[in-house]
N, C-alpha and C positions, 0 to 999 in steps of 0.2 A: 199517948203515942208520940207527941212532940218531944217529951224528955228522952224517950228511947232513941228517936232520930238524932237529937243533939249528942247523946252519948256515943252513938255510933260514929257520928262526924268527928267527935273529939278523938276517938280511937284511930280513925283513918288519917287524920291530919299528919301525924308524924311519919306514917308510911309514905304519904304523898311527898312530904319534904325529902325523905330519903331517896325516893324514886327520882325526883328532880335533880338531886345532887349527883345521883348515880348516872343519869342519862346525859348530862351535859358533856362530860368527856367523850362519851361514845358519839354524840352528835357532832361534836367539834372534830373528832378524828375522822368521821365519815365525810364531813364537809371538806376537810383538807385533802383527803384522798380523791374526792370527786374533782376538786379544783386542780390538783397536781395532774390528774389524768387529762383533763381538758387542755392543760397547758402543754401536754405531750411529755411530761417528765418521766412517765412509766413506759413510754413507747419502746425503747431499746430493750427494757427488761422483758416486756411482753413478747417481743420478737424472739428473744433467746429462749423464753419458756416454750413458745410454739415450736421452735426448732428441737428442743429437748423431747417434747412430746412425740414428735415425729421419729426421732432417733430411737426412742423406747419401744416403738411398735415392733411386733414380730416381723421377721423377714418375709417378704412376699415371694411367691413363686415366680420363676422366669416367665416373662410374657413371650409367648410363642409367636405372637403376630408381629413382632418387631425385630428387625435385623439392622445393626449399626455397623457400617463400614468406616473405619477410622483411617485418617491420614496423619501419622505422627512423625516425629523426628527420625526414627530408624527407617521409615518408608522413604522419606526424603533423601537420606543418605544413600539408600539403595538405588533410587532413581537418579541421584546426582544432579537433581534440578529442582527449582522451585520458582514460581508456582507450578503446580502440576500441569503438564502440557495438555491441551485439549484432546489430542489423540489418545493419550492414556485414559482420560475421563470417559471418552467415547467407548473404548474397549471395556472399561469397567461396567458402564451402564448396560452394554450388551450382554455381558456375562451375567448380570443380575436379572435381566429381562428373560433369560432362559428358564428361570424358575416361575415365571408368570405372576410376579407380584402385583397386588392391586394398586400400588402407588409407590413411586420412587422419589424422594426428596433430596435434592443436591444442595447441601448447606455450604456452598462455595461461591464466591462472587464470580460471575461470568460476564461482566459488563465489557471487558476488553478481551480480544483474542490472545491466546497464548499458544504460539507455534511450537512444534509442528502439530498438525491435525486439526486445525480449527474448523475447516470446512466439513471434515468428517464428523466432527462433534455437532455442528449445526444440523447436518442431515440426519444424524442419529437421534437427537433430542427432539426435533420437530416431527419426526416420524412416530414417535412414541407419545400417545396422548396421556399416559399415566405418569409422566415425568414432570416434576415441578422444580423450579429454581427459586432464587431468593433475591430480595433487594433490602437495603438498609434505609430506614427513614429517620432514625435518630443518630445523627452524626454531628460532630462539632463544627465541621467545615461546610459540607453539603450532603444531600442525599446521595446514596450510592445506588445507581440505577439497575434495573433488571436487564437480562439479556434481551437485546432488541429483536432476536429471531423468535422469541416465544410470545404468544398472546398473554394479555394481562391476567386472564383467568387461570393461567398456569404459572403464576408467580405469586409468592407470599413473602411478606416481610419477616426478617429474623431478628427483630429487636426484642430484648427483654428488659423491662424496667427494673432498675436496682434500688434497693432501699438505701438509706443513708449509711448503713454499715457495709455496704458492698454486696450483700447477699441478694439472691433472686428468690422471692417468695410469691411473686405475681406473674401472671402470664397474660399477654394480650391476644384476644381473638380477632379483634379488628380495631382499626383507627383511621382517622383522616390523614391523608398525605398533606404535609405542610405546604408544599408549593402550589397544590391545585385544589385542596380540600376534597379531593377524591376519596372515597371510603375504600380502604384496602383490607384484605384478610391476611392473617399470619400464615406462615408456611405450615404450622401444625394444623390450623383450621382447614387449609386446602387439602392436606393429606387425610385428615379425618373425613372430610366431605367426599373425597374420592373413595376411600375405603368402605364408607357406609352406603355408597350409592347402590351397590348391587343388592343390598338388604332393604332397599326402598326407605331408607331413613335419611331424609333429605334436610339440608341446611336451609333455613328460612328465617325471616324477621320474627322476633318475638312480639308479645303484646303487652307485657307488664311495664315496659319502659322504652324510652327512645333509644333506637340503635341496639335494642336487645336481639340476641341471636339464639336460635334453638335448633336442635337436631331432633327431627320427628316431633314428639310431644314434650321433649325435655327442653326447658328454657333455662339457660345458664344464669345464675345470680351474679350481679355486678358488684365489684368492690366499690363501695361508696366512700365518701370522704372520711367517715369515721367507722368503718368497718373493722371489727376485731381490735387489734392492737394499733391500728392506724388513726392518726389524728390530723385533720385538715388536709387530707390527701387530695390533690388536684385530679380531676377526671377528664374534663374536656370530652372530645368526641372519641373516646377510647373505651373499649369494652374489655375490662380486666377481671380475672378471678384468682383466687388463691390457689397456688399449685399444690397438688397432692404429690409431693416428691417421694421418689423411692430412695431407700437408704444406701444401697450398695450398687456398684457398677455390675456386679454378678447378676443383677436382676434382668439384664438384657443379653441377647446374643451379639457379641462384638467380634468382628474379624478385621484384620489388617488388609489394606488395599493391595499389598504386595504378597 
């Protein structure tokens, strides 16, 4: 029996040596790939690949739940003034309210009055509980405050974290205010909360992590420091997730304000 074992071992030895010679380059290459990824050298390439996968998806149908009213250069030229006067904004909100929308988000800074019509704008917006305004928390100089005539629960921030290449791939649901550490919700989160309220799908704190947020039974996963193509991404008291971006502007109903 022993001679047979020795003979089998003699036959296996060359194969083991060949296997060792073959596996070393593979292990070396695998180790280098892991090292380069941990150093963030593949981060930009992974971002571009993620963008490419999103572009290759089939076009999605128009979302009938969303209407976007734009204010662009032709509208400004027609109104012959900028910023848009508060009176014009009040008229636009009243016109939208006729169709009984569940929520209206105004992505325009309203921290200072723009005459004519400021008082009419204040009266209009305060009288409509489904209207939400914005503030900016990430600015180089100072935070841009919300309109003082609206309560804090009807204000959401409109900051979008940008990656190093300038693209927006993440969205903030909530974050702490720098000046007061008060936890604030984004405009998108406020609008979703108002929209889902009638269906009894309520926004609440999650249970899987600190500052987690959930709608009903669905808890949103948080972008961690090394999620996906990200390496050593700072999180802090911010709840972020990867944006499932739509490909084309035609995926939404868009109308000019004029």
